[in-house]
N, C-alpha and C positions, 0 to 999 in steps of 0.2 A: 885550857892549854893554849899557849900562843907560840907560834913558830914562824918567823919570817912573814908575818902579816896574816897568816891563816889561824883562826881560833875556833875552838869547838866549845860550846857552852852546854852544859848538862843541867836540865831542869827535871831530871828523872823520867819524865814522860815525853820530852821533846828535845831534839838536837838542833841547834842553830849554828850556822857557820858564817864567818866573816873573812874576807880577804883584803879588807881595807882598814885594818886595825880598829875595828869596831864602829866605823861610820855607818855601815849598813849591815843587816843580818838577813840570812835566808834560812828558812826551816828545811832541814834535810834529815828528818827522823827516819830511822830504819823501820822495817816492818816488825811485827811480832807482838803487838799489843792492841787492845781496844778497851773502851770503857767497861765493857762487860767482862773482859778477860785481861786484867792489867799484868804487865810484865815490865817493871821499871828498868830504865837504863842504869846499869851498875858501874860501867866504866867506859871511858873513851881513850883510845890510844892512837896517836898519830905516828906513822912510820918516820923515824928520824932522817931517813935518806930521801923521802918523797912526801911532802906535806899533803898531797892529794890522796894518799893511801891511809885509810882510817879503819880502825877496828872498834866495834861497839859490842858490849855484852848486855844482854837482857836476862833477868832472872825472876823467878817466882819465889815464894817462901820455901824454906828448907823442907824437904820431903815431897814437894810438888814437882812433877815433871815439867820440863819446859825451859831450862836454861839454854840460851842460844848465843852464838857468836856470829856477828855479821861483819863483812868487809866491803869497803867501797874503795875503788881505785880512781874515782873522779870527784873527790871532795864531797861525797854524800849524794850525788845526783841519782846514782843507782846503787843497790846493795845486793850482795850475794850472801846466802846463809852458808857459812863455812864451819858449822858446828862439828862436823865429823861423822863417824860411823854410828854414833848413838843419837838419833834425831830428837829424843826426849831425855836429855841429861837429867838424871835423878837429883843431882846436887846443883845448887845455884852456881851460876857463872859469875864470879866476882870481878876479876881483873885480868887484863891482858898486858903483855909486854912484847916489844919487838927488839930483837938483838941487833944493834947497829952494825955489827961486824958481818953478819951473813943474812939478815932479814928473817931469821927464824922467829916464829910467834909462839908465845907461851901463854897458857891459861892457868889461872890459879882459882881454886875453889875449896870447899870444905874437905875434899878428899886428897888434895895435893896439888902439885904443879904438873901440867901436861904439855 
């Protein structure tokens, strides 16, 4: 995803960010996975009103607890787990979207849109 010079690249296990249109890249991977306990990145969403606000989803296979949603407000330097009241979502977290009108964030997974 590219927006005003900030890009997010998803290699499923790693997130890289550039602010110079791809001349240099910095690893800014959110927490939530390890080699022993993989949880691949399933989506990256950049807030259309602020390119430094980024949402990333991580998921395990269907039926395994552990779908997570992370938010960064500083282009991935730090991350907050914003998954919500169910810390171990039973359904994979697939995709997020930010409403440009009011900043609402939506999560889509196998059970619906939240």
